[in-house]
C-alpha positions as CSV (number, residue, x, y, z in Angstrom):
1,X,0.6,-16.9,25.4
2,X,-1.0,-18.3,22.2
3,X,-3.9,-15.8,22.5
4,X,-1.5,-13.0,22.7
5,X,0.3,-14.0,19.5
6,X,-3.1,-14.5,17.8
7,X,-4.0,-11.0,18.9
8,X,-0.7,-9.5,17.6
9,X,-1.2,-11.3,14.3
10,X,-4.7,-9.9,14.0
11,X,-3.5,-6.4,14.7
12,X,-0.6,-6.8,12.2
13,X,-3.0,-7.9,9.5
14,X,-5.4,-5.0,10.1
15,X,-2.6,-2.4,10.2
16,X,-1.9,-2.7,6.4
17,X,-5.3,-2.0,5.1
18,X,-5.9,0.7,7.7
19,X,-2.6,2.6,7.0
20,X,-2.6,2.0,3.2
21,X,-6.2,2.4,2.3
22,X,-8.7,3.4,5.0
23,X,-6.9,6.5,6.4
24,X,-5.7,7.7,2.9
25,X,-9.3,7.4,1.6
26,X,-10.6,9.4,4.5
27,X,-7.9,12.0,4.3
28,X,-8.3,12.3,0.5
29,X,-12.0,13.1,0.9
30,X,-11.2,15.6,3.6
31,X,-8.6,17.2,1.3
32,X,-11.0,17.5,-1.6
33,X,-13.6,19.2,0.6
34,X,-11.1,21.6,2.2
35,X,-10.4,25.0,0.5
36,X,-6.6,24.5,0.7
37,X,-4.8,22.9,-2.3
38,X,-1.7,21.9,-0.2
39,X,-3.3,18.8,1.2
40,X,-4.6,17.9,-2.3
41,X,-1.0,17.6,-3.5
42,X,-0.1,15.4,-0.6
43,X,-2.8,12.9,-1.3
44,X,-2.5,13.0,-5.1
45,X,1.2,12.3,-4.6
46,X,0.4,9.4,-2.2
47,X,-2.0,7.7,-4.6
48,X,0.6,8.0,-7.4
49,X,3.3,6.5,-5.3
50,X,1.0,3.8,-3.8
51,X,0.0,2.8,-7.3
52,X,3.6,2.6,-8.4
53,X,4.5,0.5,-5.3
54,X,1.6,-1.8,-5.9
55,X,2.6,-2.3,-9.6
56,X,6.2,-3.0,-8.6
57,X,5.1,-5.4,-5.9
58,X,3.0,-7.3,-8.4
59,X,5.9,-7.6,-10.8
60,X,8.4,-8.6,-8.1
61,X,6.1,-10.9,-6.2
62,X,8.1,-14.1,-6.7
63,X,11.2,-12.4,-5.2
64,X,9.3,-10.6,-2.4
65,X,7.8,-14.0,-1.2
66,X,11.3,-14.9,0.0
67,X,11.6,-11.8,2.2
68,X,9.8,-12.6,5.4
69,X,9.6,-9.0,6.7
70,X,8.5,-7.4,3.4
71,X,4.9,-6.8,4.6
72,X,6.1,-5.1,7.8
73,X,8.6,-3.0,5.8
74,X,5.9,-2.0,3.3
75,X,3.5,-1.0,6.1
76,X,6.2,1.1,7.8
77,X,7.2,2.8,4.5
78,X,3.5,3.6,3.6
79,X,3.0,4.9,7.1
80,X,5.9,7.3,6.4
81,X,4.2,8.3,3.2
82,X,0.8,8.9,4.8
83,X,1.5,10.4,8.2
84,X,1.1,14.2,8.1
85,X,4.1,14.7,10.5
86,X,6.4,13.4,7.7
87,X,4.5,14.2,4.4
88,X,6.7,11.5,2.8
89,X,4.5,11.3,-0.3
90,X,4.9,15.0,-1.1
91,X,8.7,14.8,-0.4
92,X,9.2,11.8,-2.7
93,X,7.1,13.3,-5.4
94,X,8.9,16.6,-5.3
95,X,12.4,15.1,-4.9
96,X,12.3,12.2,-7.4
97,X,9.1,11.8,-9.4
98,X,8.8,15.4,-10.6
99,X,12.5,15.4,-11.5
100,X,12.1,12.3,-13.6
101,X,9.0,13.6,-15.3
102,X,10.7,16.8,-16.2
103,X,13.7,14.9,-17.5
104,X,11.7,12.6,-19.8
105,X,9.0,15.0,-20.9
106,X,11.3,17.8,-22.1
107,X,10.4,20.2,-19.3
108,X,6.6,20.2,-20.1
109,X,5.6,19.0,-16.6
110,X,3.7,21.5,-14.6
111,X,3.0,23.9,-17.4
112,X,-0.7,23.1,-17.5
113,X,-0.8,23.5,-13.8
114,X,0.8,26.9,-14.0
115,X,-1.5,28.4,-16.6
116,X,-5.2,27.9,-17.0
117,X,-4.9,27.6,-20.8
118,X,-3.6,24.0,-20.5
119,X,-6.8,23.0,-18.6
120,X,-9.0,24.8,-21.1
121,X,-7.4,23.0,-24.0
122,X,-8.1,19.7,-22.4
123,X,-11.7,20.7,-21.6
124,X,-12.2,22.0,-25.2
125,X,-10.9,18.6,-26.5
126,X,-13.3,16.5,-24.4
127,X,-16.4,18.6,-24.6
128,X,-18.5,18.5,-27.8
129,X,-18.7,21.7,-29.7
130,X,-22.0,23.3,-30.5
131,X,-23.7,21.8,-33.5
132,X,-21.5,18.6,-33.6
133,X,-24.3,16.3,-32.4
134,X,-27.4,18.4,-33.2
135,X,-28.2,16.4,-36.4
136,X,-30.2,13.8,-34.4
C-alpha cells in the first residue's frame, strides 16, 4: 500500500506543473501559429489570470500554508481555466477583468484593439525616426 501512496503523491506533484505550465505553454505556441485570433485571446487571458493568481499566492503565502487542500484546489481551478471545454480564462477575463479595467481606465480599454491607430501610435513611439541617430 505504501508504493501506491507514493505513486499517487508523485502524480499529484506532477499534475500542477503539467496543468499550469506545460500544457498552457504548448497551447500558447499553437495559438500564436494558428491563423485564428480566438485562441490567442484565451491564452493571453490565461497568462494574465495565472500571473495574478501567482502574485496573490505569493502575498497570501503565510495564510495559505494553513489550508491543507490549497494546492489541490489551485490545480483544479487552473484546470478549469485551461481546459478548452470550459474556456474559463476567457470567461473570467470577459466577465470580471475587462469590466474592472473599463471602470478604472475611464472606458479606454479596448480602443487600441478596435482601431489600428492605437497600435501605430505605440510603434511610432518606440521606433526611432529617420535622422535621429544618424549623427554617428
